[in-house]
C-alpha positions as CSV (number, residue, x, y, z in Angstrom):
1,M,-23.4,61.9,32.2
2,T,-25.2,61.9,29.3
3,I,-24.3,60.6,26.2
4,K,-25.7,61.4,22.9
5,T,-25.7,58.7,19.7
6,P,-25.7,59.5,16.0
7,S,-29.3,59.3,15.4
8,G,-29.9,61.8,18.6
9,A,-31.0,59.0,21.0
10,V,-29.4,60.0,24.4
11,L,-28.2,57.7,27.3
12,L,-28.7,59.0,30.7
13,Q,-26.8,58.3,33.7
14,P,-28.3,59.6,36.9
15,D,-25.1,59.0,39.1
16,N,-23.3,61.3,37.4
17,L,-26.0,64.2,36.8
18,P,-26.7,67.0,38.9
19,A,-29.8,66.8,41.6
20,Y,-31.7,69.3,43.0
21,D,-32.7,70.4,46.4
22,R,-36.9,70.8,46.3
23,G,-36.1,71.8,50.1
24,G,-38.5,69.8,52.7
25,G,-36.0,67.1,52.4
26,A,-36.6,65.9,48.6
27,S,-34.1,66.2,45.9
28,T,-34.7,65.7,42.0
29,T,-32.5,64.9,39.2
30,P,-33.7,65.8,35.9
31,L,-33.5,63.2,33.0
32,V,-35.3,63.6,29.6
33,G,-36.6,67.2,29.0
34,K,-36.0,69.7,26.1
35,S,-31.9,69.9,26.7
36,V,-32.0,66.4,25.2
37,G,-34.4,67.2,22.4
38,S,-37.4,66.0,23.7
39,D,-40.6,68.6,22.6
40,S,-43.4,66.5,24.0
41,F,-42.2,65.2,27.6
42,I,-40.0,65.2,30.8
43,T,-38.8,62.7,33.2
44,G,-36.4,62.5,36.3
45,Y,-36.1,61.3,39.6
46,T,-37.1,62.5,43.0
47,A,-35.6,61.2,46.2
48,F,-37.1,61.5,49.6
49,A,-35.7,61.5,52.9
50,P,-36.9,59.1,55.4
51,G,-40.3,60.2,56.5
52,V,-40.7,63.3,54.1
53,E,-43.8,64.1,52.6
54,I,-44.4,66.2,50.1
55,P,-47.4,68.9,50.1
56,F,-50.5,68.5,47.5
57,H,-50.2,69.8,44.4
58,S,-51.9,69.2,40.8
59,H,-50.2,69.8,37.5
60,N,-51.2,71.0,34.4
61,C,-50.7,68.0,32.4
62,Q,-51.1,64.0,32.6
63,E,-48.4,62.6,35.2
64,S,-47.3,59.0,35.7
65,V,-45.2,58.0,39.0
66,V,-43.4,54.9,39.4
67,L,-42.0,54.0,43.0
68,V,-38.4,53.2,42.2
69,E,-37.4,52.2,45.6
70,G,-39.0,52.4,49.3
71,D,-42.0,52.1,51.2
72,A,-44.5,55.2,49.8
73,M,-48.1,56.5,50.3
74,L,-49.8,58.3,47.4
75,D,-53.1,60.4,48.8
76,I,-55.4,61.3,45.8
77,D,-59.2,61.8,46.5
78,G,-59.6,61.4,49.9
79,L,-58.0,58.2,49.8
80,E,-54.6,56.5,51.0
81,Y,-52.7,53.7,48.5
82,R,-49.7,52.1,49.7
83,L,-47.2,51.3,47.0
84,K,-44.5,49.0,46.7
85,P,-41.1,49.1,44.1
86,L,-42.3,49.2,40.8
87,D,-46.0,49.9,41.0
88,A,-46.8,52.9,38.7
89,T,-49.6,55.6,38.7
90,F,-51.5,57.6,35.9
91,I,-52.2,61.3,37.3
92,P,-55.1,63.0,35.4
93,P,-54.4,67.1,34.6
94,N,-55.6,69.3,37.7
95,V,-55.9,66.4,40.4
96,P,-54.4,67.3,43.8
97,H,-52.1,64.8,45.1
98,R,-49.2,63.8,47.3
99,F,-46.5,61.1,47.9
100,R,-44.9,60.5,51.4
101,N,-42.4,58.2,52.3
102,L,-43.6,56.1,54.9
103,S,-40.0,54.8,56.2
104,Q,-38.3,56.8,58.9
105,T,-35.3,55.1,58.5
106,N,-35.0,54.4,54.5
107,P,-35.1,56.9,51.7
108,M,-37.8,56.7,49.0
109,K,-37.5,57.2,45.3
110,I,-39.9,58.1,42.2
111,L,-39.6,58.0,38.5
112,W,-41.8,60.8,37.1
113,I,-43.1,61.5,33.7
114,Y,-45.1,64.5,32.6
115,A,-46.8,64.9,29.1
116,R,-45.4,68.5,28.6
117,T,-42.3,69.8,28.6
118,D,-43.6,72.7,30.3
119,A,-45.4,71.3,33.4
120,T,-46.4,72.8,36.3
121,R,-46.8,72.3,39.8
122,T,-49.9,74.1,41.5
123,L,-49.6,73.9,45.5
124,A,-53.2,73.0,46.8
125,S,-52.7,74.8,49.8
126,N,-52.2,78.5,48.7
127,G,-52.3,78.0,44.5
128,D,-49.2,79.0,44.3
129,T,-48.3,77.7,40.6
130,R,-45.0,77.1,39.2
131,P,-42.7,75.4,36.4
132,V,-41.7,71.9,37.6
133,S,-38.0,73.1,35.9
134,A,-38.1,76.0,38.6
135,E,-37.0,73.1,40.8
136,H,-34.0,72.5,39.3
137,Q,-32.3,75.7,40.2
138,T,-30.5,74.6,43.6
139,P,-27.9,72.0,43.4
140,S,-28.1,69.6,46.5
141,N,-24.8,69.0,48.3
């Protein structure tokens, strides 16, 4: 559910918003973006099923990720960093990275923030570049 106040502020209630299947056991719930009036950044949640790891990728803008729940690993610069809930990251543009759910039994969830409304994701394996918003097309069950 989305509630817009008289001033143009917006309250988003993720339990009532659509989630989109990103494939490979990850699903995303977009939050703040152009649809609610943002002209400078986008945010959302991505949920990872047990054991899921997304491929190495980079973005055309700065990114911050907060581990909301679960047991995660950040792979970046050839290093591994174990994250606990509420740990936050800052990732500069064009830096390959990925997040992994270390648990084989429990889900993991991150909050992501991109510094541009036209943020892209480029896969390190093949250079395929797509808008982050393109991941918001296939509703999850």
